[in-house]
C-alpha positions in Angstrom: 180.5 157.7 136.0 179.1 156.4 139.2 175.6 156.6 137.7 176.8 154.5 134.7 178.1 151.8 137.1 174.8 151.7 139.0 172.8 151.3 135.9 175.1 148.6 134.7 174.8 146.8 138.0 171.0 146.9 137.9 170.9 145.4 134.4 173.3 142.7 135.3 171.4 141.7 138.4 168.1 141.4 136.5 169.7 139.2 133.8 171.2 137.0 136.5 167.9 136.4 138.1 166.2 135.5 134.8 169.1 133.2 133.8 169.1 131.4 137.2 165.4 130.9 137.0 165.5 129.4 133.6 168.4 127.1 134.5 166.4 125.9 137.5 163.4 125.2 135.4 165.5 123.3 132.9 167.1 121.2 135.6 163.7 120.1 136.8 162.4 119.3 133.4 159.7 121.9 133.6 158.7 124.3 130.8 159.4 127.8 132.0 156.6 130.2 131.3 158.6 133.3 132.1 157.3 135.9 129.7 158.6 139.1 131.4 161.8 140.5 130.0 164.2 142.8 131.8 163.5 146.4 131.1 165.9 147.6 128.4 168.1 150.5 129.4 167.4 153.8 127.8 171.0 154.6 128.0 172.8 154.6 124.6 175.9 153.0 126.0 174.0 149.8 127.0 172.0 149.2 123.8 174.3 146.4 122.5 174.3 144.5 125.8 170.6 144.7 126.2 169.9 143.4 122.7 172.3 140.4 123.2 170.6 139.6 126.5 167.1 139.6 124.9 168.3 137.3 122.1 169.7 134.9 124.7 166.4 134.8 126.6 164.5 134.0 123.4 166.9 131.2 122.7 166.4 129.6 126.1 162.6 129.8 125.9 162.2 128.5 122.4 164.8 125.8 122.5 165.4 126.2 118.7 169.0 125.3 117.9 168.8 127.3 114.7 168.7 130.6 116.6 172.0 130.5 118.2 173.3 132.8 121.0 175.9 135.4 120.0 178.7 136.1 122.5 179.1 139.8 123.6 181.7 141.6 121.7 185.1 141.6 123.4 185.5 145.4 123.2 184.8 145.9 126.9 187.6 145.5 129.4 188.0 142.6 131.7 188.1 144.9 134.7 184.6 146.3 133.9 183.3 142.7 133.5 184.7 141.6 136.9 183.2 144.6 138.7 179.8 143.9 137.1 179.9 140.3 138.1 180.8 141.0 141.8 178.2 143.7 142.2 175.6 141.5 140.5 176.4 138.6 142.8 176.1 140.7 145.9 172.8 142.1 144.8 171.5 138.6 143.8 172.3 137.3 147.3 170.0 139.9 149.0 167.3 139.4 146.5 167.3 135.6 146.9 167.4 135.8 150.7 164.5 138.4 150.8 162.4 136.4 148.3 162.9 133.2 150.3 161.9 134.8 153.6 158.9 136.5 152.1 157.8 133.5 150.1 158.1 131.3 153.2 155.9 133.5 155.3 153.3 133.8 152.6 153.3 130.1 151.9 152.9 129.3 155.6 149.9 131.6 155.8 148.3 130.1 152.7 148.8 126.6 154.1 147.1 127.4 157.4 144.1 128.9 155.6 143.9 125.9 153.3 144.2 123.5 156.3 141.4 125.3 158.2 139.1 125.0 155.1 139.5 121.2 154.9 136.6 118.9 156.2 137.0 116.4 159.0 138.8 113.3 157.7 138.8 111.3 160.9 136.4 108.8 159.4 139.1 107.7 157.1 141.1 106.1 159.9 138.6 103.3 160.1 138.4 102.9 156.3 142.2 102.9 155.8 143.9 99.5 155.7 145.7 98.4 158.8 148.6 96.1 159.6 149.8 93.9 156.7 147.4 95.4 154.2 148.8 98.9 155.0 152.3 97.6 154.5 151.3 96.1 151.1 149.6 99.4 150.1 152.8 101.3 151.1 155.0 99.0 149.0 152.7 99.5 146.0 152.9 103.3 146.4 156.7 103.1 146.6 156.8 101.0 143.4 154.5 103.5 141.6 156.7 106.3 142.8 159.8 104.6 141.5 158.1 104.1 138.1 157.2 107.8 138.0 160.7 108.8 139.0 162.2 106.6 136.2 159.8 108.2 133.7 160.8 111.7 134.9 164.5 110.7 134.6 164.0 109.6 131.0 162.2 112.8 130.2 164.9 114.8 131.9 167.6 113.0 129.9 165.7 113.7 126.7 165.4 117.4 127.5 169.0 117.6 128.4 169.9 116.1 125.1 167.8 118.7 123.3 169.3 121.5 125.4 172.8 120.3 124.7 172.2 120.2 121.0 170.7 123.7 121.1 173.5 125.1 123.3 176.1 123.7 121.0 174.5 125.5 118.1 174.5 122.4 115.8 172.8 123.4 112.6 174.3 121.0 110.1 172.0 118.6 108.2 173.9 115.5 109.3 173.6 116.3 113.0 169.9 117.2 112.6 169.2 113.8 110.8 171.0 111.9 113.6 168.9 113.7 116.2 165.7 113.1 114.3 166.7 109.4 113.9 167.3 109.0 117.6 164.1 110.8 118.4 162.1 108.5 116.1 163.7 105.4 117.7 162.7 106.7 121.1 159.1 107.2 119.9 159.1 103.7 118.4 160.2 102.2 121.7 157.6 104.2 123.5 154.9 103.0 121.1 156.0 99.3 121.5 156.0 99.7 125.3 152.5 101.1 125.1 151.3 98.3 122.9 152.7 95.7 125.2 151.0 97.3 128.2 147.7 97.4 126.3 148.1 93.7 125.3 148.9 92.6 128.9 146.0 94.7 130.2 143.6 93.0 127.8 144.9 89.6 128.8 144.5 90.5 132.4 140.9 91.7 131.8 140.2 88.5 129.9 141.5 86.3 132.7 139.5 88.2 135.3 136.3 87.8 133.2 136.9 84.0 132.8 137.6 83.8 136.5 134.3 85.5 137.3 132.4 83.2 134.9 134.0 80.1 136.3 133.2 81.2 139.8 129.6 81.8 138.8 129.4 78.3 137.3 130.9 76.9 140.4 128.3 78.6 142.6 125.5 77.5 140.3 126.8 73.9 140.4 127.2 74.1 144.1 123.7 75.4 144.7 122.2 72.9 142.3 124.2 69.9 143.4 121.3 68.5 145.4 118.7 69.4 142.8 120.4 67.8 139.9 120.8 64.6 141.8 117.1 64.2 142.0 115.3 62.4 139.2 112.9 64.6 137.3 109.4 63.4 138.0 107.2 63.0 135.0 103.5 63.8 135.0 101.1 60.9 134.9 99.8 61.7 131.4 103.3 62.0 130.0 104.1 58.6 131.4 101.0 57.1 129.8 101.7 58.8 126.5 105.2 57.3 126.5 103.6 53.8 127.0 101.4 54.5 124.0 104.4 55.6 121.9 106.2 52.4 122.7 103.2 50.4 121.8 102.8 52.2 118.5 106.1 50.7 117.3 105.5 47.3 118.7 105.1 44.5 116.2 104.9 41.0 117.5 104.2 37.6 116.1 102.0 36.8 119.2 98.3 37.5 119.5 99.1 40.3 121.9 97.5 43.6 120.9 97.4 47.2 122.2 94.2 47.5 124.2 95.2 50.6 126.2 92.5 53.3 126.4 92.7 56.4 124.2 90.2 58.8 122.8 89.6 58.2 119.1 88.1 61.2 117.2 86.1 60.0 114.2 83.7 61.7 111.9 82.8 62.5 108.3 85.1 64.8 106.3 84.6 68.5 107.2 82.3 67.5 110.1 84.3 69.7 112.5 86.1 66.9 114.4 89.5 68.7 114.1 87.9 71.9 115.4 86.5 70.0 118.3 89.9 68.7 119.2 91.4 72.2 118.8 88.7 73.6 121.2 89.6 70.9 123.7 93.3 71.8 123.3 92.5 75.5 123.4 94.7 76.2 120.4 94.3 76.2 116.6 97.1 73.6 116.0 96.0 72.0 112.8 96.2 73.2 109.2 93.1 74.5 107.5 91.6 73.7 104.1 88.7 74.8 102.0 86.8 71.5 101.7 89.9 69.5 100.9 91.3 66.6 103.0 93.8 68.0 105.5 94.1 65.1 108.0 96.0 62.5 106.0 97.5 60.5 108.9 96.6 59.7 112.6 97.6 62.5 114.9 98.1 61.5 118.6 97.7 64.6 120.8 98.6 64.2 124.5 96.9 66.9 126.6 98.5 67.9 129.9 98.2 70.7 132.4 101.1 73.1 132.7 102.0 76.7 133.5 102.7 77.6 129.9 100.6 76.9 126.8 103.1 75.1 124.6 103.2 72.2 122.0 106.0 69.9 121.1 106.4 66.9 118.7 107.6 63.6 120.2 110.7 63.5 118.0 111.7 67.2 118.3 113.1 69.4 121.0 111.4 72.6 119.8 108.6 74.0 121.9 105.9 76.1 120.1 104.5 78.9 122.2 100.7 78.7 121.5 100.2 82.2 122.7 102.2 83.6 119.7 100.6 83.6 116.3 104.0 83.1 114.6 104.6 79.9 116.5 101.1 78.7 115.7 101.7 79.2 112.0 105.0 77.3 112.3 103.2 74.5 114.1 100.5 74.2 111.6 103.0 74.2 108.7 105.1 71.5 110.4 102.0 69.4 111.0 101.1 69.7 107.3 104.6 68.9 106.2 104.7 65.8 108.4 101.4 64.6 107.0 102.6 65.0 103.4 105.9 63.4 104.2 104.2 60.3 105.7 102.3 59.6 102.5 104.4 57.6 100.1 103.9 55.4 97.0 101.1 57.4 95.5 98.9 57.0 98.5 96.5 59.6 99.9 96.5 58.6 103.5 99.1 57.0 105.8 99.1 54.9 108.9 102.2 56.6 110.4 101.3 58.3 113.7 102.3 61.9 114.2 102.7 62.3 118.0 102.6 65.6 119.8 102.1 67.0 123.3 100.1 70.1 124.2 100.4 71.6 127.7 98.7 74.6 129.1 96.7 76.0 132.1 93.3 74.3 132.6 93.8 71.5 130.0 92.2 68.2 130.8 94.6 65.3 130.9 93.9 62.8 128.1 95.2 61.2 124.9 93.3 61.9 121.7 93.9 60.4 118.2 92.5 62.5 115.3 91.8 60.3 112.2 91.2 61.2 108.6 87.6 62.1 107.9 85.4 59.4 106.4 84.5 60.1 102.7 81.7 58.7 100.6 83.1 59.9 97.2 86.7 60.1 95.9 88.1 62.8 93.8 90.4 62.3 90.8 93.5 63.3 92.7 93.0 60.6 95.3 94.4 57.1 95.2 92.0 54.4 94.2 92.1 52.7 97.7 91.7 56.0 99.7 88.1 55.3 100.8 88.9 51.7 101.9 92.1 52.7 103.6 90.3 55.3 105.7 87.6 52.8 106.7 90.1 50.2 107.7 92.1 52.7 109.7 89.0 53.9 111.5 87.9 50.4 112.3 91.3 49.5 113.5 91.4 52.2 116.1 87.7 51.8 117.2 88.1 48.0 117.5 90.2 48.5 120.6 87.8 47.4 123.3 89.1 50.1 125.6 89.1 53.0 123.2 86.7 55.9 123.8 85.0 56.8 120.5 84.3 60.5 120.1 81.8 60.4 117.3 81.5 63.8 115.5 78.3 64.6 113.6 77.8 67.8 111.5 74.5 69.4 112.8 74.2 71.6 109.6 73.6 68.6 107.3 71.0 65.9 107.2 71.7 63.1 109.7 70.8 60.5 107.1 73.9 61.5 105.1 76.2 60.6 107.9 78.7 57.7 107.2 80.4 57.5 110.6 77.4 56.4 112.6 77.2 53.0 110.8 80.9 52.4 111.5 80.5 53.3 115.2 77.5 51.0 115.5 79.6 48.1 114.1 82.4 48.6 116.6 80.4 49.6 119.7 76.8 48.4 119.2 75.9 48.9 122.9 77.4 52.4 123.1 79.4 51.7 126.2 82.4 53.7 125.1 80.9 56.1 122.6 80.4 59.9 123.1 78.2 61.6 120.5 79.0 65.3 119.6 76.8 67.4 117.4 78.8 70.3 115.9 77.8 73.5 114.1 74.7 73.9 116.2 74.6 77.6 115.4 73.9 76.7 111.7 71.5 73.9 112.7 69.4 76.4 114.6 68.6 78.2 111.3 68.2 75.1 109.1 66.9 72.2 111.2 63.7 71.5 113.1 64.1 71.9 116.8 62.3 68.6 117.5 64.8 66.9 115.2 67.8 68.3 117.1 66.1 67.2 120.4 65.8 63.7 119.1 69.5 63.6 118.0 70.7 64.9 121.4 68.5 62.5 123.3 69.7 59.5 121.3 66.2 58.8 119.7 67.0 59.6 116.0 69.9 57.3 115.3 69.8 53.6 116.2 73.3 54.0 117.6 73.7 54.3 121.4 76.2 56.4 123.3 77.3 57.2 126.8 76.4 60.9 126.3 75.3 63.4 123.8 76.8 66.9 123.5 76.3 70.0 121.4 79.1 72.4 120.6 79.9 75.4 118.4 83.3 75.3 116.8 83.4 78.8 115.3 81.8 81.1 112.9 83.6 79.8 109.8 86.4 82.4 110.1 89.9 81.1 109.7 91.5 84.0 111.7 89.3 83.6 114.8 91.2 82.7 117.9 90.2 79.9 120.3 89.2 82.5 122.9 86.9 84.3 120.4 85.4 81.0 119.3 84.7 79.8 122.9 83.2 83.2 123.8 81.0 83.0 120.7 79.9 79.5 121.8 79.0 80.6 125.3 77.1 83.6 124.0 75.2 81.4 121.5 74.1 78.9 124.1 73.0 81.8 126.5 70.9 83.5 123.9 69.8 80.6 121.6 66.0 80.1 121.6 66.6 76.5 120.7 68.2 75.6 124.0 66.1 77.7 126.2 63.0 75.6 125.7 62.3 73.5 128.6 63.1 69.8 128.3 65.1 70.0 125.1 68.6 69.7 126.5 70.4 69.7 129.8 73.0 72.5 130.5 75.8 70.1 131.1 75.4 68.8 127.5 76.5 72.0 125.8 79.9 73.8 125.3 83.3 72.4 124.6 84.3 72.9 128.2 81.7 70.4 129.5 82.6 68.0 126.6 86.3 68.0 127.6 85.5 67.4 131.2 83.2 64.5 130.4 85.8 62.9 128.0 88.6 63.3 130.4 86.6 61.8 133.2 85.6 58.8 131.1 89.2 58.4 129.8 90.7 58.1 133.3 88.0 55.8 134.5 88.7 53.5 131.6 92.5 53.7 132.3 92.0 52.7 135.9 89.7 49.8 135.0 92.0 48.3 132.3 95.6 49.2 133.0 96.3 46.3 135.5 95.0 43.8 133.0 97.2 45.1 130.2 100.2 45.1 132.5 99.6 41.4 133.4 99.3 40.5 129.7 102.6 42.1 128.9 104.2 40.4 131.9 103.1 37.1 130.6 104.4 37.9 127.1 107.7 38.9 128.5 108.0 35.6 130.4 107.2 33.6 127.3 109.8 35.5 125.2 112.5 35.1 127.8 111.9 31.4 128.0 112.1 31.0 124.3 115.4 33.0 124.2 117.0 30.8 126.9 116.0 27.6 125.0 117.3 28.8 121.6 120.3 31.0 122.5 121.4 30.1 126.0 124.9 31.6 125.8 124.0 34.9 124.1 122.7 38.1 125.5 119.6 39.7 124.1 121.1 42.3 121.7 118.9 44.5 119.6 119.6 45.8 116.1 121.1 49.0 117.4 123.5 47.2 119.6 124.4 44.6 116.9 124.9 47.4 114.4 127.3 49.2 116.8 129.3 46.0 117.3 129.5 45.4 113.5 130.5 49.0 113.0 133.4 48.5 115.4 134.6 45.3 113.7 134.5 47.0 110.2 136.5 50.0 111.4 139.0 47.6 113.0 139.5 45.9 109.7 140.2 49.3 108.1 142.9 50.0 110.7 144.4 46.6 109.9 144.5 47.6 106.3 147.0 50.4 107.1 149.2 47.9 109.0 149.9 45.7 106.0 153.7 45.5 105.3 155.3 47.4 102.4 156.5 44.2 100.8 153.0 42.7 100.7 151.7 45.9 99.2 154.4 45.9 96.5 153.7 42.2 95.6 150.0 42.8 95.4 150.3 46.0 93.4 152.9 44.7 91.0 150.9 41.6 90.3 147.7 43.6 89.7 149.7 46.1 87.5 151.1 43.4 85.2 147.7 41.7 85.1 146.3 45.0 83.8 149.2 45.9 81.5 150.4 42.6 80.1 147.9 42.3 77.2 148.7 45.8 76.0 152.5 45.2 76.3 152.3 42.0 74.2 149.7 42.9 71.6 150.5 46.6 71.0 154.2 47.0 71.8 156.2 43.8 72.0 154.7 41.6 69.2 154.4 44.3 66.5 158.0 45.5 67.3 159.5 42.0 67.5 157.9 41.0 64.2 159.1 44.1 62.4 162.2 42.3 61.0 165.2 44.3 62.3 166.6 45.4 65.6 166.8 49.1 64.7 163.1 49.2 63.8 162.3 47.2 66.9 163.9 49.9 69.2 162.4 52.8 67.3 158.9 51.3 67.4 159.3 50.4 71.1 160.3 54.0 72.0 157.4 55.6 70.1 154.8 53.2 71.5 156.1 53.4 75.1 156.0 57.2 75.1 152.5 57.3 73.6 151.4 54.7 76.2 152.9 56.6 79.1 151.3 59.9 78.0 147.8 58.5 77.5 146.6 55.2 78.9 149.3 54.0 81.3 148.7 56.4 84.3 144.9 55.7 84.3 145.4 52.0 84.0 147.9 52.1 86.9 145.4 53.9 89.1 142.8 51.4 88.2 145.1 48.6 89.1 145.9 50.3 92.4 142.3 50.7 93.3 141.5 47.0 92.5 144.5 45.9 94.6 143.3 48.0 97.5 139.8 46.5 97.1 141.1 43.0 97.0 143.2 43.4 100.1 140.4 44.9 102.0 138.0 42.1 101.0 140.5 39.5 101.8 140.9 40.9 105.3 137.1 40.7 105.7 137.1 37.1 104.5 140.0 36.2 106.9 138.1 37.6 109.8 135.3 35.1 109.1 137.7 32.3 109.9 138.4 33.4 113.5 136.8 31.6 116.4 134.9 34.6 117.7 133.3 35.4 114.3 129.6 36.1 114.4 127.9 35.3 111.1 125.0 37.6 111.8 127.1 40.5 110.7 128.2 39.1 107.3 125.4 40.6 105.3 125.8 44.0 106.9 129.5 44.1 106.4 129.3 43.0 102.8 126.7 45.8 102.1 128.9 48.4 103.8 132.0 47.4 102.0 130.3 47.3 98.6 128.7 50.7 99.1 132.0 52.3 100.3 134.0 50.8 97.4 131.3 52.0 94.9 131.6 55.5 96.3 135.4 55.6 96.6 137.5 56.9 93.8 141.3 57.5 93.5 142.5 61.1 93.7 142.7 62.8 90.3 146.1 64.4 90.9 147.6 60.9 91.2 147.3 60.4 87.5 149.4 63.5 86.7 152.0 62.5 89.2 152.3 59.0 87.8 152.6 60.3 84.3 155.7 62.3 85.1 157.3 59.4 87.0 156.6 56.9 84.3 157.9 59.1 81.5 161.1 59.7 83.3 161.5 56.0 84.0 161.0 54.9 80.4 163.7 57.3 79.2 166.3 55.0 80.7 167.3 52.4 78.1 170.4 50.8 79.7 170.4 47.9 82.2 172.7 48.9 85.0 173.9 45.7 86.6 173.8 41.9 86.1 171.2 41.4 88.8 168.7 43.6 87.0 169.6 41.8 83.7 168.8 38.4 85.2 165.6 39.7 86.7 164.5 41.1 83.3 165.3 37.8 81.6 163.3 35.9 84.2 160.4 38.4 83.8 160.5 37.9 80.0 160.5 34.1 80.3 157.7 34.1 82.8 155.6 36.4 80.7 156.2 34.6 77.4 155.5 31.2 79.1 152.2 32.6 80.4 151.3 33.9 76.9 152.4 30.6 75.3 150.1 28.7 77.7 147.2 30.8 76.6 148.0 30.2 73.0 148.2 26.5 73.5 144.8 26.5 75.1 143.5 28.3 72.1 145.1 25.7 69.8 143.6 22.9 71.8 140.1 24.3 71.4 140.7 24.8 67.7 142.3 21.5 66.9 140.6 19.2 69.4 142.1 16.6 71.8 145.2 14.7 71.0 145.3 11.0 70.1 146.1 9.8 73.6 143.2 11.8 75.1 140.8 10.6 72.5 141.7 7.0 73.3 141.6 7.4 77.1 138.5 9.7 77.3 136.6 8.4 74.3 136.5 11.7 72.6 136.2 12.4 68.8 137.2 15.3 66.5 134.5 17.4 64.9 134.5 18.1 61.2 135.8 21.6 61.7 138.6 20.4 64.0 139.6 17.9 61.3 139.8 20.7 58.8 141.9 22.8 61.2 144.3 20.0 61.7 144.7 19.6 57.9 145.4 23.3 57.6 147.8 23.3 60.5 149.9 20.5 58.8 150.3 22.7 55.7 151.2 25.7 57.8 153.8 23.8 59.9 155.6 23.0 56.6 155.9 26.7 55.8 157.3 27.5 59.3 159.7 24.6 59.1 161.1 25.8 55.8 161.4 29.5 57.0 161.9 29.8 60.8 162.0 33.6 60.5 158.8 33.9 58.6 156.9 37.2 58.7 153.7 37.3 60.7 151.5 37.3 57.6 151.1 34.9 54.7 151.7 35.9 51.1 149.2 35.4 48.4 151.3 32.7 46.8 151.5 30.8 50.1 147.8 31.0 50.6 147.2 29.7 47.1 149.7 26.8 47.7 148.0 25.8 51.0 144.6 25.8 49.3 145.7 23.6 46.4 147.4 21.1 48.7 144.3 20.9 50.8 142.1 20.4 47.8 144.2 17.4 46.8 143.2 15.9 50.1 139.5 16.8 49.5 139.6 19.7 52.0 138.0 22.8 50.7 138.7 26.0 52.7 138.9 29.7 51.9 141.8 32.1 52.6 140.1 33.6 55.7 139.8 30.2 57.2 143.6 29.7 56.6 144.5 33.1 58.1 142.4 32.3 61.2 144.3 29.1 61.7 147.7 30.8 60.9 147.4 33.4 63.6 147.6 31.1 66.7 150.0 28.7 64.9 152.4 31.5 64.1 152.1 33.0 67.6 153.1 29.8 69.2 156.1 29.6 66.8 157.1 33.1 67.6 156.8 32.7 71.4 158.9 29.6 71.3 161.6 31.5 69.5 161.3 34.4 72.0 161.9 31.9 74.8 165.0 30.6 73.0 166.3 34.2 72.6 165.7 34.8 76.3 167.8 31.7 77.2 170.6 32.8 74.9 170.6 36.3 76.6 170.9 34.9 80.1 174.7 35.0 79.9 175.0 37.8 77.4 175.0 40.7 79.9 178.7 41.6 79.7 178.6 41.3 75.9 175.7 43.7 76.0 177.5 46.2 78.1 180.5 46.2 75.8 178.8 46.2 72.4 175.4 47.7 73.3 173.0 47.8 70.4 175.6 46.2 68.1 175.6 43.0 70.2 175.8 39.8 68.2 173.0 38.3 70.2 169.7 40.3 69.8 168.6 41.1 73.4 166.3 44.1 72.6 163.3 42.2 74.0 165.2 41.8 77.3 165.8 45.5 77.5 162.2 46.2 76.7 160.9 44.0 79.5 163.5 45.5 81.8 162.0 48.9 81.1 158.5 47.6 81.6 159.7 46.0 84.8 161.2 49.3 86.1 158.0 51.1 85.3 155.9 48.6 87.2 158.3 48.8 90.2 158.2 52.6 90.3 154.5 52.8 89.8 153.9 50.1 92.4 156.0 52.0 94.9 154.1 55.3 94.2 150.8 53.5 94.5 151.8 51.9 97.7 152.7 55.3 99.2 149.3 56.7 98.0 147.4 53.8 99.5 149.2 54.1 102.9 149.2 57.8 103.1 146.0 58.8 101.5 143.7 56.2 100.0 143.3 54.0 103.1 142.2 57.0 105.1 139.9 58.2 102.4 138.4 54.7 102.3 138.0 54.8 106.1 136.0 58.1 105.8 133.8 56.6 103.1 133.1 53.6 105.3 132.3 55.8 108.3 129.9 57.9 106.1 128.2 54.7 104.9 127.9 53.4 108.4 126.4 56.7 109.6 123.8 56.6 106.8 122.9 53.0 107.5 122.5 53.7 111.2 119.8 56.3 110.5 118.0 54.0 108.1 115.9 51.7 110.2 114.5 49.9 107.1 118.0 49.1 105.8 119.1 47.9 109.3 116.1 45.7 109.5 116.9 44.2 106.1 120.7 43.7 106.7 120.4 42.5 110.4 117.7 39.8 110.3 117.0 36.3 111.5 115.2 34.6 114.3 117.9 35.7 116.8 117.5 39.4 115.9 113.7 39.4 115.7 113.3 37.6 119.0 115.7 39.9 120.8 114.0 43.0 119.3 110.6 41.8 120.5 111.9 40.8 123.9 113.5 44.2 124.4 110.4 46.0 123.3 108.1 44.1 125.5 110.4 44.5 128.5 110.4 48.3 128.0 106.6 48.5 127.7 106.1 46.3 130.7 108.6 48.4 132.8 106.9 51.7 131.7 103.5 50.2 132.5 104.6 49.2 136.0 106.0 52.7 136.6 102.8 54.3 135.4 100.7 52.0 137.6 102.8 52.9 140.7 102.3 56.6 140.0 98.6 56.1 139.3 98.2 54.3 142.7 100.0 57.0 144.5 97.7 59.6 142.9 94.6 57.7 144.2 
């Protein structure tokens, strides 16, 4: 028995230890990893208890509520249970105490070993923050600790909830669904929190990045503050090129001309002049052609020294890297495109200058102008005046007394076939500014006589004279050769050529493109220094004369050029557009209603009112009116309304422009420009298409109303009817006056007579008046018997007319008669409103025409209101956009601006501004040139 109690005690103690460990793990929200189970007793009396204990352990480890824990059977006695508990508690006490002491000793020993193995961390004392920084760091750590603690508490509560559910053994579907729902809500909240944290983290990173960028920009601006304040200094050749660009667009009525130096490259077609220029520029910048004309316009090339070999057009910001073949191809393509674009009107060549700058290491500073090659025979695809145009252009540039003429002669052809030498002799007979260049000398060595080449290079073959004679080689005829390869080939040729090694034939400085460029540049700057002061004085005198003329003619006005005047006119036009949107609603309504009735009145009378009123009965009148009004509203009325609205908008805008002319500060120089802008904008502007559909719905709904609602509207409709009928009656009387001639009083006072046709018309009218007098409600057409009667009566008076003649006379006579009756009915209906409201269509007084005009009047009011809203809300702004677009187009069209803004005031101001700019740039260049000396 004692042995049984001991075994029971041991088993109970083991289970208590396992259970307490698991409970401790659960309270600390830590997954227990206890995998050892108490050894099951081999005793047959303890099998049931051991099995139940194992099941209980599995339940605690798995946390699965489906596997519930079964209570031990109540067969054992309470006494035995109390004994087991007491003995287990006593045993547990010793076990816990012993484990604590042993674990403490072991832990202390492990800690000392670990501590001895750590490195020396004294260096951290200097790195750790001190003072206030350490306090801030501590507070941050405390906050992090609190956040971690809160997260642990949340996890602990979640685990407790799971444990509670499992301990209670809840297995029903409803409870499981509630638990899963709560769990999903928790996961959703956690996901939202995570997304919010990610969002704020991204925003924080974005702000930090922007802060870094702003700081970098601040540092850059701070470092460059003094640098940006300095004015960028231009090179001397760039300043000179700008002066030439200004002069190229200068057109004056004075005898002042552009006599500034430049190098003019002239030669026969395909003589190699473009290749010489490329060799000087050290880049193949011009397009190539197989014998065809490639240079179709003057090309001004400004050469300047720079660290990088680049090219740039005057009117473009793009730089072409001349060391890259792709950029060279783009440059050649753009040059060709600009040349073709400059040729207009079926011409072959153009006088428009294509200006470009080439910079690079070792380039000689100068300005060269490449001209189209001189031709002797024209092809079928050339304009008839091509040859003369090239001659005139070449003479124009060479006639500048300070221009350096670079005369290019093809060495591979006979000198007698040259056309350029005669032109050069005409412009520079003494050769004081001509440099002769013989190209393709490598080919000439094989074909020409050496003595002949010696005579050419010594100036003894041609009668023309020159400052110097040079021989160059511009390539081997290969399009793909680079400039470096060409120049190397040139140097090798002159080193090895037998032609130039003979003593006395040529001097070494007379060969190679390099020596040529040095000589041309030296002569160019010598010419500039000799003539620039004289040119500056000439422009200074021209400026003084122009300023004096301006003060005498326009003493109270400032010199405003076309661009400034255009900007001022643009502002005034846009101000008028703004004024358009400020017109009152009443004024818009009056203008729109007037224009609507002007557009619609003829259709209302001729198609609706007169045919219906002449139908003979009131019922047929109303039926016909309803049918025709509906057809009208569905088809023509909306489009006519939009047309009327557009014309009203146009008239109001034009009237505003006309009223602005009557102000005191009006400047008549803008009138032509304003009129052109307004006309173009009005021509482009069109009403929105959806407005027609909207108006159609409104108008159909309005015409459905056939009852006049109050006395005021009735009186307004009667007045509208009378006004409209009177206007139509006045037109009819004018037609009758032209048909029947002047009355007796007018004939007597103005000495006028009746024509034979007018006398016939009067006779016919007398007969027709008798018919209307006998039948006041006569139908609008004459019967056959009535026509016959009228003819017979006229024949008795010796007036012979046909039936068509009678009908033509009857139409205006009857219309006058009908309109007079309509006026009488309108007067009768003035006081018949209350009778109309009581009897309606059965009213004794026929007032259907009043109702018709009331319906027309309502449609006009509703349509005018809708159009006014469209004008204010949409169309005025759309017109404003159109005007701005037209102004932008006109501002880019110099030719149109010159046509629209003209007159002595504009021309004089333009010339004065141009001369002032040129003179200021010349003075700036002279100052820089003197400093360089």
